[in-house]
N, CA, C and O atoms as a GROMACS GRO file, in nm:
protein
  524
    1MET      N    1  -4.776   2.215  -2.424
    1MET     CA    2  -4.730   2.078  -2.447
    1MET      C    3  -4.743   2.002  -2.311
    1MET      O    4  -4.705   2.056  -2.208
    2ASP      N    5  -4.797   1.878  -2.311
    2ASP     CA    6  -4.828   1.809  -2.190
    2ASP      C    7  -4.696   1.732  -2.151
    2ASP      O    8  -4.606   1.716  -2.234
    3ASN      N    9  -4.688   1.688  -2.025
    3ASN     CA   10  -4.573   1.619  -1.970
    3ASN      C   11  -4.539   1.492  -2.050
    3ASN      O   12  -4.422   1.464  -2.074
    4LEU      N   13  -4.641   1.415  -2.093
    4LEU     CA   14  -4.609   1.288  -2.167
    4LEU      C   15  -4.542   1.316  -2.289
    4LEU      O   16  -4.448   1.244  -2.325
    5LYS      N   17  -4.585   1.425  -2.365
    5LYS     CA   18  -4.522   1.460  -2.491
    5LYS      C   19  -4.377   1.506  -2.471
    5LYS      O   20  -4.289   1.473  -2.550
    6ILE      N   21  -4.354   1.584  -2.365
    6ILE     CA   22  -4.220   1.637  -2.334
    6ILE      C   23  -4.134   1.514  -2.295
    6ILE      O   24  -4.019   1.506  -2.338
    7LEU      N   25  -4.184   1.420  -2.218
    7LEU     CA   26  -4.107   1.303  -2.182
    7LEU      C   27  -4.072   1.224  -2.302
    7LEU      O   28  -3.958   1.178  -2.311
    8THR      N   29  -4.163   1.204  -2.396
    8THR     CA   30  -4.140   1.129  -2.520
    8THR      C   31  -4.032   1.195  -2.606
    8THR      O   32  -3.946   1.126  -2.661
    9LEU      N   33  -4.036   1.331  -2.617
    9LEU     CA   34  -3.930   1.400  -2.690
    9LEU      C   35  -3.794   1.389  -2.623
    9LEU      O   36  -3.691   1.374  -2.688
   10LEU      N   37  -3.797   1.396  -2.489
   10LEU     CA   38  -3.664   1.378  -2.416
   10LEU      C   39  -3.605   1.238  -2.436
   10LEU      O   40  -3.484   1.224  -2.452
   11GLU      N   41  -3.692   1.135  -2.436
   11GLU     CA   42  -3.642   1.000  -2.456
   11GLU      C   43  -3.592   0.985  -2.591
   11GLU      O   44  -3.490   0.919  -2.608
   12LYS      N   45  -3.655   1.041  -2.696
   12LYS     CA   46  -3.607   1.033  -2.831
   12LYS      C   47  -3.463   1.100  -2.846
   12LYS      O   48  -3.370   1.048  -2.908
   13GLN      N   49  -3.458   1.223  -2.781
   13GLN     CA   50  -3.323   1.285  -2.785
   13GLN      C   51  -3.214   1.207  -2.715
   13GLN      O   52  -3.101   1.200  -2.764
   14THR      N   53  -3.248   1.147  -2.601
   14THR     CA   54  -3.149   1.068  -2.531
   14THR      C   55  -3.108   0.942  -2.619
   14THR      O   56  -2.990   0.907  -2.628
   15ASP      N   57  -3.208   0.879  -2.681
   15ASP     CA   58  -3.175   0.770  -2.772
   15ASP      C   59  -3.089   0.810  -2.883
   15ASP      O   60  -2.997   0.738  -2.920
   16CYS      N   61  -3.115   0.922  -2.939
   16CYS     CA   62  -3.033   0.976  -3.046
   16CYS      C   63  -2.893   1.000  -3.003
   16CYS      O   64  -2.800   0.965  -3.076
   17ILE      N   65  -2.872   1.061  -2.884
   17ILE     CA   66  -2.741   1.088  -2.836
   17ILE      C   67  -2.665   0.965  -2.812
   17ILE      O   68  -2.547   0.959  -2.846
   18PHE      N   69  -2.728   0.862  -2.753
   18PHE     CA   70  -2.656   0.739  -2.726
   18PHE      C   71  -2.626   0.664  -2.852
   18PHE      O   72  -2.526   0.593  -2.859
   19GLU      N   73  -2.710   0.678  -2.950
   19GLU     CA   74  -2.684   0.610  -3.080
   19GLU      C   75  -2.559   0.675  -3.140
   19GLU      O   76  -2.475   0.604  -3.195
   20LYS      N   77  -2.542   0.804  -3.133
   20LYS     CA   78  -2.424   0.877  -3.179
   20LYS      C   79  -2.300   0.826  -3.102
   20LYS      O   80  -2.197   0.792  -3.161
   21LEU      N   81  -2.313   0.822  -2.970
   21LEU     CA   82  -2.205   0.782  -2.886
   21LEU      C   83  -2.160   0.634  -2.913
   21LEU      O   84  -2.042   0.601  -2.905
   22ARG      N   85  -2.252   0.555  -2.944
   22ARG     CA   86  -2.214   0.412  -2.975
   22ARG      C   87  -2.131   0.399  -3.095
   22ARG      O   88  -2.054   0.304  -3.108
   23LYS      N   89  -2.146   0.493  -3.185
   23LYS     CA   90  -2.079   0.488  -3.320
   23LYS      C   91  -1.941   0.562  -3.314
   23LYS      O   92  -1.878   0.581  -3.418
   24THR      N   93  -1.897   0.604  -3.193
   24THR     CA   94  -1.769   0.672  -3.193
   24THR      C   95  -1.686   0.626  -3.072
   24THR      O   96  -1.719   0.528  -3.005
   25SER      N   97  -1.578   0.697  -3.046
   25SER     CA   98  -1.493   0.665  -2.937
   25SER      C   99  -1.451   0.796  -2.862
   25SER      O  100  -1.472   0.906  -2.912
   26ILE      N  101  -1.393   0.779  -2.749
   26ILE     CA  102  -1.355   0.907  -2.675
   26ILE      C  103  -1.249   0.980  -2.758
   26ILE      O  104  -1.255   1.102  -2.771
   27SER      N  105  -1.155   0.910  -2.815
   27SER     CA  106  -1.053   0.980  -2.892
   27SER      C  107  -1.108   1.050  -3.011
   27SER      O  108  -1.059   1.156  -3.050
   28ALA      N  109  -1.214   0.991  -3.073
   28ALA     CA  110  -1.279   1.057  -3.192
   28ALA      C  111  -1.353   1.177  -3.150
   28ALA      O  112  -1.362   1.274  -3.224
   29LEU      N  113  -1.411   1.173  -3.026
   29LEU     CA  114  -1.485   1.288  -2.976
   29LEU      C  115  -1.390   1.409  -2.954
   29LEU      O  116  -1.422   1.524  -2.984
   30TYR      N  117  -1.266   1.374  -2.897
   30TYR     CA  118  -1.170   1.480  -2.881
   30TYR      C  119  -1.128   1.536  -3.019
   30TYR      O  120  -1.116   1.658  -3.034
   31LYS      N  121  -1.107   1.449  -3.119
   31LYS     CA  122  -1.069   1.491  -3.249
   31LYS      C  123  -1.177   1.586  -3.307
   31LYS      O  124  -1.144   1.689  -3.366
   32LYS      N  125  -1.299   1.550  -3.291
   32LYS     CA  126  -1.411   1.631  -3.347
   32LYS      C  127  -1.409   1.763  -3.278
   32LYS      O  128  -1.420   1.866  -3.345
   33GLU      N  129  -1.396   1.766  -3.146
   33GLU     CA  130  -1.389   1.894  -3.076
   33GLU      C  131  -1.272   1.984  -3.126
   33GLU      O  132  -1.286   2.105  -3.142
   34TYR      N  133  -1.161   1.920  -3.148
   34TYR     CA  134  -1.046   1.987  -3.201
   34TYR      C  135  -1.082   2.052  -3.335
   34TYR      O  136  -1.057   2.170  -3.357
   35GLU      N  137  -1.140   1.972  -3.424
   35GLU     CA  138  -1.173   2.012  -3.562
   35GLU      C  139  -1.281   2.129  -3.554
   35GLU      O  140  -1.275   2.225  -3.631
   36ASP      N  141  -1.377   2.116  -3.462
   36ASP     CA  142  -1.477   2.218  -3.458
   36ASP      C  143  -1.422   2.354  -3.407
   36ASP      O  144  -1.469   2.460  -3.449
   37ILE      N  145  -1.327   2.348  -3.320
   37ILE     CA  146  -1.266   2.473  -3.272
   37ILE      C  147  -1.179   2.532  -3.384
   37ILE      O  148  -1.181   2.653  -3.406
   38LYS      N  149  -1.103   2.447  -3.458
   38LYS     CA  150  -1.019   2.497  -3.566
   38LYS      C  151  -1.104   2.561  -3.671
   38LYS      O  152  -1.067   2.664  -3.728
   39ALA      N  153  -1.219   2.500  -3.698
   39ALA     CA  154  -1.304   2.549  -3.811
   39ALA      C  155  -1.395   2.667  -3.769
   39ALA      O  156  -1.467   2.723  -3.851
   40GLY      N  157  -1.388   2.704  -3.636
   40GLY     CA  158  -1.470   2.814  -3.587
   40GLY      C  159  -1.616   2.779  -3.564
   40GLY      O  160  -1.699   2.869  -3.552
   41ARG      N  161  -1.650   2.649  -3.557
   41ARG     CA  162  -1.788   2.611  -3.520
   41ARG      C  163  -1.811   2.616  -3.368
   41ARG      O  164  -1.925   2.625  -3.320
   42ILE      N  165  -1.699   2.611  -3.293
   42ILE     CA  166  -1.706   2.626  -3.149
   42ILE      C  167  -1.601   2.732  -3.112
   42ILE      O  168  -1.490   2.731  -3.165
   43PHE      N  169  -1.638   2.820  -3.022
   43PHE     CA  170  -1.547   2.932  -2.986
   43PHE      C  171  -1.502   2.906  -2.842
   43PHE      O  172  -1.576   2.856  -2.758
   44VAL      N  173  -1.374   2.944  -2.819
   44VAL     CA  174  -1.320   2.946  -2.679
   44VAL      C  175  -1.314   3.086  -2.643
   44VAL      O  176  -1.245   3.161  -2.712
   45LEU      N  177  -1.377   3.130  -2.544
   45LEU     CA  178  -1.394   3.268  -2.509
   45LEU      C  179  -1.286   3.334  -2.429
   45LEU      O  180  -1.289   3.455  -2.406
   46ASP      N  181  -1.192   3.256  -2.387
   46ASP     CA  182  -1.077   3.319  -2.320
   46ASP      C  183  -0.959   3.302  -2.410
   46ASP      O  184  -0.973   3.264  -2.527
   47ASN      N  185  -0.839   3.330  -2.354
   47ASN     CA  186  -0.716   3.327  -2.435
   47ASN      C  187  -0.652   3.188  -2.437
   47ASN      O  188  -0.538   3.173  -2.479
   48GLY      N  189  -0.723   3.088  -2.393
   48GLY     CA  190  -0.671   2.950  -2.381
   48GLY      C  191  -0.690   2.863  -2.503
   48GLY      O  192  -0.674   2.741  -2.496
   49GLU      N  193  -0.724   2.923  -2.614
   49GLU     CA  194  -0.757   2.841  -2.730
   49GLU      C  195  -0.640   2.756  -2.782
   49GLU      O  196  -0.658   2.638  -2.811
   50LYS      N  197  -0.523   2.814  -2.792
   50LYS     CA  198  -0.402   2.743  -2.837
   50LYS      C  199  -0.371   2.623  -2.743
   50LYS      O  200  -0.337   2.514  -2.788
   51GLU      N  201  -0.384   2.646  -2.616
   51GLU     CA  202  -0.357   2.541  -2.521
   51GLU      C  203  -0.463   2.430  -2.530
   51GLU      O  204  -0.432   2.311  -2.519
   52MET      N  205  -0.591   2.472  -2.551
   52MET     CA  206  -0.694   2.378  -2.552
   52MET      C  207  -0.680   2.291  -2.683
   52MET      O  208  -0.700   2.170  -2.679
   53LEU      N  209  -0.646   2.353  -2.791
   53LEU     CA  210  -0.622   2.281  -2.922
   53LEU      C  211  -0.504   2.181  -2.906
   53LEU      O  212  -0.512   2.067  -2.953
   54LYS      N  213  -0.397   2.226  -2.839
   54LYS     CA  214  -0.284   2.140  -2.819
   54LYS      C  215  -0.326   2.011  -2.735
   54LYS      O  216  -0.289   1.898  -2.766
   55ASP      N  217  -0.404   2.038  -2.626
   55ASP     CA  218  -0.452   1.932  -2.541
   55ASP      C  219  -0.544   1.835  -2.614
   55ASP      O  220  -0.532   1.713  -2.604
   56LEU      N  221  -0.632   1.894  -2.686
   56LEU     CA  222  -0.732   1.812  -2.770
   56LEU      C  223  -0.662   1.729  -2.876
   56LEU      O  224  -0.703   1.616  -2.903
   57LYS      N  225  -0.557   1.784  -2.937
   57LYS     CA  226  -0.482   1.708  -3.036
   57LYS      C  227  -0.414   1.587  -2.967
   57LYS      O  228  -0.415   1.476  -3.020
   58GLU      N  229  -0.358   1.610  -2.854
   58GLU     CA  230  -0.284   1.502  -2.779
   58GLU      C  231  -0.390   1.390  -2.736
   58GLU      O  232  -0.367   1.270  -2.752
   59LEU      N  233  -0.507   1.438  -2.681
   59LEU     CA  234  -0.601   1.347  -2.635
   59LEU      C  235  -0.661   1.269  -2.751
   59LEU      O  236  -0.697   1.153  -2.733
   60SER      N  237  -0.674   1.328  -2.868
   60SER     CA  238  -0.738   1.255  -2.978
   60SER      C  239  -0.641   1.143  -3.026
   60SER      O  240  -0.687   1.046  -3.087
   61LYS      N  241  -0.515   1.152  -3.000
   61LYS     CA  242  -0.422   1.048  -3.040
   61LYS      C  243  -0.420   0.934  -2.940
   61LYS      O  244  -0.377   0.824  -2.974
   62ASP      N  245  -0.467   0.960  -2.815
   62ASP     CA  246  -0.458   0.860  -2.708
   62ASP      C  247  -0.586   0.776  -2.714
   62ASP      O  248  -0.694   0.825  -2.682
   63THR      N  249  -0.573   0.645  -2.756
   63THR     CA  250  -0.689   0.561  -2.763
   63THR      C  251  -0.699   0.467  -2.645
   63THR      O  252  -0.777   0.372  -2.649
   64SER      N  253  -0.622   0.491  -2.541
   64SER     CA  254  -0.621   0.403  -2.428
   64SER      C  255  -0.753   0.397  -2.346
   64SER      O  256  -0.779   0.300  -2.276
   65LEU      N  257  -0.835   0.507  -2.358
   65LEU     CA  258  -0.958   0.515  -2.289
   65LEU      C  259  -1.079   0.474  -2.375
   65LEU      O  260  -1.191   0.468  -2.324
   66ASP      N  261  -1.057   0.445  -2.502
   66ASP     CA  262  -1.166   0.409  -2.594
   66ASP      C  263  -1.246   0.292  -2.542
   66ASP      O  264  -1.370   0.294  -2.540
   67SER      N  265  -1.173   0.187  -2.500
   67SER     CA  266  -1.248   0.060  -2.459
   67SER      C  267  -1.320   0.081  -2.330
   67SER      O  268  -1.429   0.026  -2.315
   68SER      N  269  -1.269   0.154  -2.237
   68SER     CA  270  -1.341   0.180  -2.107
   68SER      C  271  -1.463   0.266  -2.134
   68SER      O  272  -1.566   0.249  -2.070
   69PHE      N  273  -1.451   0.366  -2.233
   69PHE     CA  274  -1.565   0.450  -2.268
   69PHE      C  275  -1.677   0.360  -2.329
   69PHE      O  276  -1.795   0.371  -2.294
   70GLU      N  277  -1.636   0.274  -2.419
   70GLU     CA  278  -1.733   0.185  -2.480
   70GLU      C  279  -1.798   0.086  -2.372
   70GLU      O  280  -1.918   0.057  -2.378
   71SER      N  281  -1.721   0.042  -2.285
   71SER     CA  282  -1.776  -0.046  -2.179
   71SER      C  283  -1.872   0.021  -2.087
   71SER      O  284  -1.977  -0.032  -2.052
   72LYS      N  285  -1.831   0.148  -2.046
   72LYS     CA  286  -1.924   0.220  -1.958
   72LYS      C  287  -2.054   0.255  -2.029
   72LYS      O  288  -2.161   0.249  -1.968
   73LEU      N  289  -2.046   0.290  -2.152
   73LEU     CA  290  -2.162   0.328  -2.232
   73LEU      C  291  -2.253   0.204  -2.247
   73LEU      O  292  -2.375   0.215  -2.236
   74ARG      N  293  -2.192   0.082  -2.273
   74ARG     CA  294  -2.270  -0.034  -2.281
   74ARG      C  295  -2.335  -0.072  -2.150
   74ARG      O  296  -2.448  -0.120  -2.147
   75GLU      N  297  -2.262  -0.049  -2.044
   75GLU     CA  298  -2.318  -0.086  -1.911
   75GLU      C  299  -2.435   0.005  -1.878
   75GLU      O  300  -2.532  -0.040  -1.818
   76TYR      N  301  -2.429   0.132  -1.916
   76TYR     CA  302  -2.541   0.226  -1.898
   76TYR      C  303  -2.662   0.189  -1.979
   76TYR      O  304  -2.774   0.194  -1.930
   77LEU      N  305  -2.638   0.151  -2.109
   77LEU     CA  306  -2.741   0.117  -2.197
   77LEU      C  307  -2.818  -0.015  -2.158
   77LEU      O  308  -2.935  -0.034  -2.192
   78GLU      N  309  -2.747  -0.100  -2.088
   78GLU     CA  310  -2.806  -0.229  -2.048
   78GLU      C  311  -2.864  -0.227  -1.904
   78GLU      O  312  -2.897  -0.332  -1.849
   79LEU      N  313  -2.875  -0.112  -1.848
   79LEU     CA  314  -2.931  -0.102  -1.719
   79LEU      C  315  -3.072  -0.155  -1.704
   79LEU      O  316  -3.154  -0.132  -1.794
   80ASP      N  317  -3.104  -0.221  -1.603
   80ASP     CA  318  -3.241  -0.260  -1.580
   80ASP      C  319  -3.309  -0.153  -1.487
   80ASP      O  320  -3.316  -0.174  -1.366
   81ASN      N  321  -3.356  -0.043  -1.541
   81ASN     CA  322  -3.402   0.065  -1.471
   81ASN      C  323  -3.522   0.026  -1.387
   81ASN      O  324  -3.534   0.069  -1.272
   82ASN      N  325  -3.610  -0.056  -1.440
   82ASN     CA  326  -3.728  -0.098  -1.366
   82ASN      C  327  -3.682  -0.175  -1.238
   82ASN      O  328  -3.735  -0.152  -1.129
   83GLY      N  329  -3.587  -0.263  -1.254
   83GLY     CA  330  -3.534  -0.341  -1.136
   83GLY      C  331  -3.471  -0.247  -1.032
   83GLY      O  332  -3.488  -0.265  -0.911
   84LEU      N  333  -3.399  -0.148  -1.082
   84LEU     CA  334  -3.335  -0.050  -0.986
   84LEU      C  335  -3.443   0.039  -0.916
   84LEU      O  336  -3.427   0.078  -0.801
   85ILE      N  337  -3.550   0.068  -0.988
   85ILE     CA  338  -3.660   0.143  -0.917
   85ILE      C  339  -3.730   0.057  -0.822
   85ILE      O  340  -3.762   0.105  -0.712
   86VAL      N  341  -3.758  -0.066  -0.851
   86VAL     CA  342  -3.821  -0.158  -0.756
   86VAL      C  343  -3.737  -0.172  -0.627
   86VAL      O  344  -3.786  -0.163  -0.514
   87TYR      N  345  -3.609  -0.194  -0.651
   87TYR     CA  346  -3.513  -0.208  -0.536
   87TYR      C  347  -3.517  -0.083  -0.452
   87TYR      O  348  -3.527  -0.091  -0.330
   88PHE      N  349  -3.509   0.035  -0.517
   88PHE     CA  350  -3.513   0.160  -0.444
   88PHE      C  351  -3.637   0.182  -0.362
   88PHE      O  352  -3.635   0.230  -0.248
   89GLN      N  353  -3.752   0.141  -0.430
   89GLN     CA  354  -3.884   0.154  -0.349
   89GLN      C  355  -3.884   0.064  -0.227
   89GLN      O  356  -3.932   0.104  -0.121
   90LYS      N  357  -3.832  -0.056  -0.240
   90LYS     CA  358  -3.828  -0.153  -0.124
   90LYS      C  359  -3.741  -0.092  -0.018
   90LYS      O  360  -3.782  -0.087   0.098
   91GLU      N  361  -3.621  -0.043  -0.051
   91GLU     CA  362  -3.531   0.011   0.052
   91GLU      C  363  -3.596   0.127   0.111
   91GLU      O  364  -3.593   0.139   0.234
   92LEU      N  365  -3.658   0.221   0.034
   92LEU     CA  366  -3.717   0.335   0.100
   92LEU      C  367  -3.840   0.297   0.192
   92LEU      O  368  -3.857   0.358   0.298
   93GLY      N  369  -3.919   0.203   0.153
   93GLY     CA  370  -4.022   0.150   0.237
   93GLY      C  371  -3.964   0.096   0.366
   93GLY      O  372  -4.015   0.127   0.474
   94LYS      N  373  -3.859   0.015   0.358
   94LYS     CA  374  -3.798  -0.041   0.478
   94LYS      C  375  -3.750   0.071   0.576
   94LYS      O  376  -3.769   0.063   0.697
   95SER      N  377  -3.690   0.171   0.516
   95SER     CA  378  -3.641   0.279   0.601
   95SER      C  379  -3.748   0.355   0.670
   95SER      O  380  -3.736   0.392   0.787
   96ILE      N  381  -3.858   0.380   0.594
   96ILE     CA  382  -3.971   0.458   0.649
   96ILE      C  383  -4.032   0.370   0.764
   96ILE      O  384  -4.066   0.423   0.870
   97ASN      N  385  -4.045   0.247   0.744
   97ASN     CA  386  -4.090   0.154   0.855
   97ASN      C  387  -4.010   0.160   0.972
   97ASN      O  388  -4.062   0.163   1.083
   98GLU      N  389  -3.875   0.162   0.952
   98GLU     CA  390  -3.780   0.173   1.072
   98GLU      C  391  -3.802   0.306   1.143
   98GLU      O  392  -3.799   0.310   1.266
   99ILE      N  393  -3.823   0.411   1.073
   99ILE     CA  394  -3.847   0.546   1.138
   99ILE      C  395  -3.979   0.535   1.215
   99ILE      O  396  -3.984   0.580   1.330
  100ILE      N  397  -4.082   0.481   1.159
  100ILE     CA  398  -4.211   0.469   1.227
  100ILE      C  399  -4.195   0.386   1.359
  100ILE      O  400  -4.241   0.428   1.465
  101VAL      N  401  -4.131   0.268   1.349
  101VAL     CA  402  -4.116   0.184   1.455
  101VAL      C  403  -4.028   0.248   1.568
  101VAL      O  404  -4.050   0.221   1.686
  102SER      N  405  -3.932   0.329   1.532
  102SER     CA  406  -3.847   0.392   1.630
  102SER      C  407  -3.920   0.492   1.716
  102SER      O  408  -3.870   0.528   1.822
  103GLY      N  409  -4.033   0.537   1.675
  103GLY     CA  410  -4.114   0.633   1.756
  103GLY      C  411  -4.063   0.774   1.741
  103GLY      O  412  -4.104   0.861   1.818
  104LYS      N  413  -3.981   0.800   1.649
  104LYS     CA  414  -3.921   0.937   1.633
  104LYS      C  415  -3.979   1.008   1.506
  104LYS      O  416  -3.925   1.109   1.460
  105LEU      N  417  -4.086   0.955   1.453
  105LEU     CA  418  -4.142   1.018   1.331
  105LEU      C  419  -4.173   1.164   1.349
  105LEU      O  420  -4.141   1.246   1.263
  106ASN      N  421  -4.236   1.200   1.463
  106ASN     CA  422  -4.272   1.342   1.485
  106ASN      C  423  -4.151   1.430   1.509
  106ASN      O  424  -4.165   1.552   1.508
  107GLU      N  425  -4.039   1.378   1.531
  107GLU     CA  426  -3.924   1.453   1.557
  107GLU      C  427  -3.837   1.483   1.430
  107GLU      O  428  -3.740   1.559   1.438
  108ILE      N  429  -3.872   1.427   1.322
  108ILE     CA  430  -3.799   1.440   1.198
  108ILE      C  431  -3.863   1.554   1.106
  108ILE      O  432  -3.981   1.553   1.073
  109GLN      N  433  -3.774   1.647   1.070
  109GLN     CA  434  -3.819   1.750   0.977
  109GLN      C  435  -3.768   1.734   0.831
  109GLN      O  436  -3.826   1.786   0.736
  110ALA      N  437  -3.655   1.657   0.818
  110ALA     CA  438  -3.604   1.641   0.681
  110ALA      C  439  -3.535   1.504   0.668
  110ALA      O  440  -3.485   1.449   0.766
  111LEU      N  441  -3.535   1.453   0.549
  111LEU     CA  442  -3.461   1.332   0.516
  111LEU      C  443  -3.363   1.364   0.408
  111LEU      O  444  -3.395   1.439   0.315
  112PHE      N  445  -3.250   1.312   0.415
  112PHE     CA  446  -3.151   1.318   0.303
  112PHE      C  447  -3.133   1.178   0.252
  112PHE      O  448  -3.086   1.092   0.327
  113VAL      N  449  -3.168   1.151   0.129
  113VAL     CA  450  -3.163   1.017   0.072
  113VAL      C  451  -3.039   1.008  -0.020
  113VAL      O  452  -3.023   1.089  -0.112
  114GLU      N  453  -2.954   0.912   0.006
  114GLU     CA  454  -2.834   0.890  -0.068
  114GLU      C  455  -2.850   0.751  -0.137
  114GLU      O  456  -2.867   0.650  -0.068
  115TYR      N  457  -2.846   0.746  -0.273
  115TYR     CA  458  -2.864   0.613  -0.336
  115TYR      C  459  -2.752   0.603  -0.437
  115TYR      O  460  -2.735   0.692  -0.520
  116ASP      N  461  -2.675   0.494  -0.430
  116ASP     CA  462  -2.561   0.483  -0.514
  116ASP      C  463  -2.603   0.451  -0.653
  116ASP      O  464  -2.723   0.444  -0.680
  117TYR      N  465  -2.510   0.432  -0.742
  117TYR     CA  466  -2.528   0.422  -0.890
  117TYR      C  467  -2.536   0.277  -0.934
  117TYR      O  468  -2.492   0.187  -0.863
  118TYR      N  469  -2.594   0.256  -1.052
  118TYR     CA  470  -2.605   0.131  -1.120
  118TYR      C  471  -2.635   0.013  -1.022
  118TYR      O  472  -2.735   0.019  -0.951
  119TYR      N  473  -2.556  -0.085  -1.018
  119TYR     CA  474  -2.592  -0.205  -0.941
  119TYR      C  475  -2.512  -0.212  -0.814
  119TYR      O  476  -2.496  -0.320  -0.757
  120HIS      N  477  -2.462  -0.102  -0.770
  120HIS     CA  478  -2.387  -0.093  -0.645
  120HIS      C  479  -2.493  -0.063  -0.533
  120HIS      O  480  -2.508   0.052  -0.491
  121PHE      N  481  -2.560  -0.162  -0.489
  121PHE     CA  482  -2.680  -0.149  -0.403
  121PHE      C  483  -2.639  -0.100  -0.267
  121PHE      O  484  -2.636  -0.180  -0.174
  122SER      N  485  -2.607   0.025  -0.252
  122SER     CA  486  -2.588   0.082  -0.122
  122SER      C  487  -2.662   0.211  -0.117
  122SER      O  488  -2.664   0.288  -0.212
  123SER      N  489  -2.722   0.233  -0.005
  123SER     CA  490  -2.809   0.351   0.009
  123SER      C  491  -2.808   0.393   0.159
  123SER      O  492  -2.775   0.315   0.248
  124CYS      N  493  -2.846   0.516   0.180
  124CYS     CA  494  -2.842   0.570   0.313
  124CYS      C  495  -2.950   0.680   0.328
  124CYS      O  496  -2.964   0.764   0.240
  125ILE      N  497  -3.023   0.678   0.439
  125ILE     CA  498  -3.116   0.790   0.467
  125ILE      C  499  -3.074   0.852   0.598
  125ILE      O  500  -3.063   0.781   0.698
  126THR      N  501  -3.050   0.977   0.600
  126THR     CA  502  -3.015   1.050   0.720
  126THR      C  503  -3.130   1.134   0.755
  126THR      O  504  -3.181   1.207   0.670
  127CYS      N  505  -3.176   1.126   0.882
  127CYS     CA  506  -3.288   1.205   0.932
  127CYS      C  507  -3.236   1.322   1.008
  127CYS      O  508  -3.141   1.309   1.085
  128TYR      N  509  -3.298   1.435   0.987
  128TYR     CA  510  -3.271   1.559   1.059
  128TYR      C  511  -3.387   1.601   1.145
  128TYR      O  512  -3.502   1.604   1.100
  129GLY      N  513  -3.357   1.635   1.272
  129GLY     CA  514  -3.461   1.684   1.358
  129GLY      C  515  -3.508   1.829   1.333
  129GLY      O  516  -3.450   1.901   1.252
  130ILE      N  517  -3.609   1.868   1.401
  130ILE     CA  518  -3.663   1.997   1.392
  130ILE      C  519  -3.557   2.098   1.438
  130ILE      O  520  -3.504   2.090   1.549
  131GLN      N  521  -3.529   2.191   1.351
  131GLN     CA  522  -3.418   2.293   1.376
  131GLN      C  523  -3.468   2.411   1.453
  131GLN      O  524  -3.392   2.504   1.482
   0.00000   0.00000   0.00000
């Protein structure tokens, strides 16, 4: 199977998962997990099943996180990935130019790139010398 076909399958699976998540809430997910354990569709391998069932039952009644779950899911689904990629490429290009201009290019063995999430445009590149 070639990479394009694998990527296409992964994208379809991701879309399917997000479609299911859009139709539910965090409290409903807890309830389903509780029901699956009770019905034997999911097994808890240690002796903590009773405690886990108790916790899941409590969590399934708590709807206070449902709206933030929905909001975070919507935020993720509405991401402008192409815009984020372009921004990251520009930032990486600027950083590489700074390294070249600094005259320390031949002293660098490794780069650690840190890039924040979503639209929190903060990033950092740490350079490590030859060890």
